[in-house]
C-alpha positions in Angstrom: -141.5 -87.4 21.6 -139.6 -84.4 22.7 -139.6 -85.7 26.3 -138.3 -89.1 25.2 -135.5 -87.5 23.2 -134.3 -85.3 26.0 -134.5 -88.2 28.3 -132.3 -90.2 26.0 -129.9 -87.3 25.8 -129.7 -87.1 29.6 -129.0 -90.7 29.9 -126.2 -90.3 27.4 -124.6 -87.6 29.6 -124.4 -90.0 32.5 -123.1 -93.1 30.6 -120.2 -93.6 28.2 -121.3 -92.9 24.6 -121.5 -95.7 22.2 -118.8 -94.1 20.0 -116.3 -94.5 22.8 -116.6 -98.3 22.9 -113.8 -99.0 20.3 -111.3 -97.0 22.2 -110.0 -99.9 24.5 -109.3 -101.9 21.3 -107.2 -99.1 19.8 -105.2 -98.6 23.0 -102.6 -101.3 22.5 -101.4 -99.9 19.2 -99.4 -96.9 20.5 -96.0 -97.5 22.1 -96.1 -98.4 25.8 -95.7 -95.7 28.3 -92.2 -95.1 29.8 -93.3 -96.6 33.1 -95.1 -99.6 31.5 -93.6 -103.1 31.9 -91.9 -104.4 28.8 -91.0 -107.9 29.9 -93.6 -109.6 27.8 -92.5 -107.6 24.7 -88.9 -108.7 25.1 -90.0 -112.2 25.8 -91.9 -112.3 22.6 -88.9 -110.9 20.7 -86.7 -113.6 22.3 -89.2 -116.3 21.3 -89.3 -115.1 17.7 -85.5 -115.2 17.5 -85.3 -118.6 19.1 -88.0 -120.1 17.0 -86.8 -118.7 13.7 -84.5 -120.6 11.4 -81.3 -119.0 12.8 -82.4 -119.6 16.4 -83.3 -123.3 15.7 -79.9 -123.8 14.0 -78.0 -122.5 17.0 -80.1 -124.6 19.4 -79.5 -127.6 17.2 -75.8 -127.2 17.6 -76.2 -126.8 21.3 -78.3 -129.9 21.5 -75.7 -131.8 19.5 -73.0 -130.7 21.8 -75.0 -131.9 24.8 -75.6 -135.3 23.3 -71.9 -135.4 22.4 -71.1 -134.7 26.0 -73.1 -137.7 27.1 -71.2 -139.9 24.6 -67.9 -138.5 25.8 -68.8 -139.3 29.4 -70.0 -142.8 28.5 -66.7 -143.5 26.7 -64.5 -142.3 29.5 -62.9 -145.2 31.6 -63.1 -143.2 34.8 -66.8 -142.7 34.3 -67.3 -146.3 33.5 -65.5 -147.3 36.7 -67.6 -144.9 38.8 -70.8 -146.2 37.3 -69.9 -149.6 38.9 -70.5 -148.3 42.4 -73.1 -145.6 41.6 -75.5 -146.5 44.4 -72.7 -146.4 47.0 -71.3 -143.0 45.9 -73.5 -141.4 43.2 -71.6 -138.1 43.3 -68.5 -139.8 42.0 -70.2 -140.6 38.8 -71.4 -137.1 38.2 -68.0 -135.7 39.1 -66.2 -138.0 36.8 -68.6 -137.3 34.0 -68.3 -133.5 34.4 -64.5 -133.8 34.5 -64.4 -135.9 31.3 -66.8 -133.6 29.3 -65.2 -130.4 30.5 -61.7 -131.5 29.8 -62.7 -132.8 26.3 -64.5 -129.6 25.3 -61.7 -127.5 26.8 -59.2 -129.3 24.6 -61.6 -128.9 21.6 -61.6 -125.2 22.3 -57.9 -125.0 22.6 -57.4 -126.8 19.3 -60.0 -124.7 17.5 -59.9 -121.2 18.9 -57.1 -120.4 21.2 -54.6 -122.7 23.0 -54.6 -121.5 26.6 -51.5 -123.7 27.3 -49.4 -122.0 24.6 -46.4 -120.0 25.8 -47.0 -117.1 23.4 -49.9 -115.4 21.7 -48.6 -116.4 18.3 -48.7 -120.1 19.3 -52.0 -119.7 21.0 -53.7 -118.1 18.0 -52.4 -120.8 15.7 -55.5 -122.9 16.6 -57.8 -120.3 15.1 -55.8 -120.1 11.9 -56.0 -123.9 11.6 -59.8 -123.6 11.9 -60.0 -121.0 9.2 -57.6 -123.0 7.0 -59.8 -126.1 7.2 -63.0 -124.1 6.9 -61.9 -122.5 3.6 -62.7 -125.4 1.2 -65.9 -126.2 3.2 -67.2 -122.7 2.7 -66.5 -122.7 -1.0 -68.0 -126.1 -1.7 -70.9 -125.3 0.6 -71.7 -122.1 -1.3 -72.0 -124.2 -4.5 -74.3 -126.7 -2.9 -76.4 -123.9 -1.4 -77.0 -122.4 -4.8 -78.2 -125.8 -6.0 -80.5 -126.3 -3.0 -82.1 -122.9 -3.5 -82.8 -123.8 -7.1 -84.3 -127.2 -6.0 -81.4 -129.1 -7.5 -79.9 -131.6 -5.1 -76.3 -131.6 -6.2 -74.7 -134.4 -4.2 -71.6 -134.3 -6.5 -69.5 -131.7 -4.7 -66.9 -134.4 -3.9 -66.3 -135.2 -7.6 -66.3 -131.5 -8.5 -63.7 -130.8 -5.7 -61.5 -133.5 -7.2 -61.7 -132.2 -10.7 -61.0 -128.7 -9.4 -57.9 -130.0 -7.7 -56.9 -131.9 -10.8 -57.1 -128.9 -13.1 -55.5 -126.5 -10.6 -52.8 -129.0 -9.6 -51.8 -129.7 -13.2 -51.5 -126.0 -14.0 -49.5 -125.7 -10.8 -46.8 -128.3 -11.6 -46.8 -128.4 -15.4 -46.2 -124.7 -16.1 -43.7 -122.2 -14.9 -45.1 -118.6 -14.9 -44.8 -115.5 -12.8 -46.4 -115.7 -9.4 -49.5 -113.5 -9.8 -50.4 -114.9 -13.2 -49.7 -118.5 -12.2 -51.9 -118.4 -9.1 -54.7 -116.8 -11.1 -54.6 -119.4 -13.9 -54.5 -122.2 -11.4 -57.6 -120.8 -9.6 -59.4 -120.3 -12.9 -58.5 -123.8 -13.9 -60.0 -125.2 -10.7 -63.2 -123.3 -11.3 -63.4 -124.5 -14.9 -62.7 -128.1 -13.9 -65.4 -128.2 -11.3 -67.9 -126.3 -13.5 -67.4 -128.7 -16.5 -67.8 -131.7 -14.3 -71.1 -130.4 -12.8 -72.3 -129.3 -16.2 -72.5 -133.0 -17.2 -75.2 -133.5 -14.6 -76.9 -130.2 -15.5 -77.1 -131.1 -19.2 -78.4 -134.6 -18.5 -81.0 -133.2 -16.1 -82.1 -130.5 -18.6 -82.2 -132.6 -21.8 -83.3 -136.0 -20.5 -84.7 -135.3 -17.1 -82.1 -137.6 -15.4 -82.2 -137.5 -11.6 -79.4 -135.2 -10.6 -78.8 -137.0 -7.3 -78.0 -140.3 -9.0 -76.0 -138.7 -11.8 -73.8 -136.6 -9.4 -73.2 -139.6 -7.1 -72.0 -141.6 -10.1 -69.8 -138.7 -11.2 -68.2 -138.8 -7.7 -67.1 -142.4 -8.3 -65.9 -141.6 -11.8 -63.8 -138.7 -10.4 -62.2 -140.9 -7.9 -61.2 -143.5 -10.5 -60.2 -140.7 -12.9 -57.6 -139.2 -10.6 -56.3 -142.7 -9.8 -55.8 -143.2 -13.5 -54.1 -139.9 -14.1 -51.7 -140.5 -11.3 -50.7 -143.8 -13.0 -49.5 -141.9 -16.1 -45.8 -141.1 -16.4 -46.4 -137.4 -17.1 -48.4 -137.1 -13.8 -46.0 -139.1 -11.6 -43.4 -137.6 -9.3 -39.9 -138.4 -10.5 -38.0 -141.1 -8.6 -41.1 -142.1 -6.6 -43.3 -145.2 -6.7 -46.2 -143.5 -4.8 -49.3 -142.4 -6.8 -48.5 -138.7 -6.4 -47.9 -135.9 -8.8 -44.9 -133.6 -8.9 -44.8 -130.9 -6.3 -46.4 -127.6 -7.4 -44.2 -124.6 -8.2 -44.1 -121.9 -5.5 -45.4 -119.4 -8.0 -48.7 -121.2 -8.2 -49.3 -121.3 -4.4 -51.7 -119.1 -2.5 -49.5 -116.7 -0.4 -49.5 -117.2 3.3 -51.4 -114.5 5.2 -49.4 -114.7 8.5 -46.0 -116.0 7.5 -44.3 -119.4 7.4 -45.4 -120.4 10.9 -49.1 -120.6 9.9 -50.9 -122.5 7.2 -53.6 -119.8 6.7 -53.5 -118.7 3.1 -55.1 -116.3 0.7 -57.7 -118.9 -0.2 -59.6 -117.8 3.0 -59.9 -114.3 1.5 -61.2 -115.9 -1.7 -63.9 -117.7 0.3 -65.0 -114.3 1.8 -65.1 -112.8 -1.7 -67.1 -115.8 -2.9 -69.6 -115.3 -0.1 -70.2 -111.7 -1.2 -70.4 -112.6 -4.8 -72.9 -115.4 -4.2 -75.0 -113.1 -2.0 -75.1 -110.5 -4.8 -75.8 -113.2 -7.4 -78.7 -114.7 -5.5 -80.3 -111.6 -4.1 -79.5 -108.8 -6.5 -78.9 -110.2 -10.0 -81.4 -111.2 -12.7 -79.7 -114.6 -13.1 -80.0 -115.3 -9.3 -83.7 -114.4 -9.4 -84.1 -116.9 -12.2 -82.4 -119.5 -10.1 -84.7 -118.9 -7.2 -87.8 -118.6 -9.4 -87.1 -122.0 -11.0 -86.4 -123.5 -7.7 -89.7 -122.1 -6.2 -92.0 -122.8 -9.1 -90.7 -124.2 -12.4 -94.0 -124.0 -14.1 -94.6 -120.4 -13.2 -91.0 -119.6 -14.3 -91.6 -121.3 -17.6 -94.9 -119.4 -18.1 -93.1 -116.2 -17.5 -90.6 -117.0 -20.3 -87.7 -118.3 -18.3 -85.9 -121.3 -19.9 -85.9 -123.8 -17.1 -83.5 -126.1 -19.0 -80.9 -123.3 -19.4 -81.2 -122.2 -15.8 -80.7 -125.8 -14.7 -77.5 -126.0 -16.6 -76.2 -122.7 -15.3 -77.1 -123.6 -11.7 -74.9 -126.7 -12.0 -72.1 -124.9 -13.7 -71.9 -122.1 -11.0 -72.2 -124.7 -8.2 -69.5 -126.8 -9.7 -67.2 -123.8 -10.3 -67.5 -123.0 -6.6 -66.8 -126.6 -5.6 -63.8 -126.5 -8.0 -62.5 -123.5 -6.2 -62.6 -125.6 -3.0 -60.4 -128.1 -4.8 -58.1 -125.4 -5.9 -57.9 -124.1 -2.3 -57.0 -127.6 -1.1 -54.1 -128.2 -3.6 -52.9 -124.6 -3.8 -53.0 -123.8 -0.1 -54.2 -126.2 2.5 -52.0 -129.1 1.4 -49.0 -126.9 0.9 -48.4 -127.7 -2.7 -47.2 -131.3 -2.0 -48.9 -132.5 -5.1 -52.0 -134.4 -6.2 -52.9 -137.6 -4.4 -56.0 -139.8 -4.6 -57.2 -138.4 -1.3 -56.6 -134.8 -2.1 -60.3 -133.9 -1.6 -60.6 -135.7 1.7 -64.2 -135.5 2.8 -64.7 -131.9 1.8 -67.5 -132.5 -0.7 -69.4 -134.7 1.8 -69.0 -132.3 4.7 -70.0 -129.4 2.5 -73.5 -130.9 2.2 -73.8 -130.6 6.0 -72.4 -127.1 5.9 -74.9 -126.0 3.3 -77.8 -127.5 5.3 -76.6 -126.0 8.5 -76.2 -122.6 6.8 -79.7 -122.8 5.4 -78.2 -122.4 1.9 -77.5 -118.7 2.6 -73.9 -117.3 2.2 -73.6 -115.8 5.7 -75.0 -119.0 7.3 -72.7 -121.2 5.2 -69.7 -119.0 6.1 -70.3 -119.5 9.9 -71.2 -123.2 9.4 -68.0 -123.8 7.5 -66.0 -122.2 10.4 -67.9 -124.3 12.9 -67.0 -127.5 11.1 -63.5 -126.3 10.6 -63.3 -125.8 14.3 -64.6 -129.3 15.0 -62.0 -130.8 12.6 -59.1 -128.8 14.0 -60.1 -129.2 17.7 -60.9 -132.9 17.4 -57.3 -133.7 16.8 -56.2 -131.8 19.9 -59.0 -133.3 21.9 -57.9 -136.8 21.0 -54.3 -136.1 21.7 -54.8 -134.5 25.1 -57.7 -136.4 26.6 -57.8 -139.7 24.6 -61.3 -139.0 23.5 -61.9 -140.8 20.1 -62.0 -138.3 17.3 -64.9 -140.3 15.8 -67.1 -138.5 18.4 -66.6 -135.3 16.4 -68.1 -137.1 13.5 -71.0 -138.1 15.7 -71.5 -134.5 16.8 -71.6 -133.4 13.1 -74.1 -136.1 12.3 -76.3 -135.1 15.3 -76.2 -131.5 14.0 -77.6 -132.6 10.7 -80.2 -134.7 12.4 -81.5 -131.8 14.5 -81.3 -129.3 11.6 -83.5 -131.7 9.6 -86.0 -131.9 12.4 -86.8 -128.4 13.7 -90.0 -129.6 15.6 -87.8 -131.9 17.6 -85.5 -129.0 18.7 -88.5 -126.9 19.6 -90.0 -129.7 21.6 -86.8 -130.3 23.5 -86.5 -126.6 24.5 -90.3 -126.2 24.8 -90.5 -123.5 22.2 -93.7 -122.5 20.4 -94.0 -123.0 16.7 -93.0 -119.9 14.6 -95.9 -117.6 13.9 -97.0 -117.5 10.3 -96.6 -114.1 8.6 -99.4 -113.3 6.2 -98.0 -112.0 3.0 -94.4 -112.9 3.9 -92.2 -113.0 0.9 -90.9 -116.5 0.5 -89.5 -118.2 -2.6 -92.2 -120.9 -2.5 -94.9 -118.1 -2.8 -93.7 -117.1 -6.2 -96.4 -117.2 -8.9 -96.3 -116.8 -12.6 -97.5 -113.2 -12.3 -94.7 -112.4 -9.8 -92.0 -114.0 -11.8 -93.2 -112.2 -15.0 -93.1 -108.9 -13.0 
């Protein structure tokens, strides 16, 4: 026995001990040595960024621009002519297509960011100020829709809420004569109240009767359109000595001050949009009310079990969302439109475009902010693109629609760029994982 034991010990001296076997598995845990290759690690980081929600969003925009380029080339007469003799000189077709697309997107950039053909820096930067001006109401309305989406309320009524916000703010602007700071403040508050009250109708109906908020808000959009048409037919809302359905011009004291002087349209409403982004972030991420919004959106039954009044939260979500959309209407009438007065088309397509902005921004304030600027750039640059290159401005709407399509289909974007599916993170904190115990805590 003693001999066997010493024999086993001797063998152990010549071969690696059993206890050393797990060491190779523990080796990858420490940081790599200074001389070790790090290419795979950086590739993994890049893949995680690209396959995440932000990365897929950026790639969706890129893919939409690529498809838009194909449509621009197809609509160009020179490209169409070159396609007729493609087999004789195929390079002519590709050259014409490149010229058409590059010129169109260069004009889009000049109209949205910086006009390279301008004779001064001030004139060149005016394109960027137009982008920010057009983005302001989109950001405000998109923030409201984003709050609703995160609370699982599909508020499609931003258009009507923008109209009511413009109506309230516009009436205060032309019907009262007050000092400048107070007048602007009251007009802005009036816009928020108008949009909030209009959205509250859908919220109350949803909370009390279970009415579908999509149908209710769409119907309220139509009512808002006819309401403003009726108001502009009243004598007290009509501009003196004018047969057009337009209200009197707003007093200068009610207008947003211009940030860069008379030569630019950029107004203080853009600063209001920035402040609104910060407030919405704090509301949704740091406040008790925002947590209730997210809890009800993630799991209404768990929220109800934890003592949260789902009906009350539903109403408050719609009120806050409508108030932000109302601020968008106030920004339109008090800033973007230059105080020219209320018209039936004062809201334009802000409420509809804001749905796309909220989706593109993933219903988060920072994402909505940049999505609003992107759509403001498309709207500002599209006009210049059409004027300089003859490209139909409708193609900008097609690009916007393609962005929505690709945002709604992340697997399609990953398939086009050959990206792997995002890795599932065990224990990741997501709103959908909220349970009654977590809500109560």
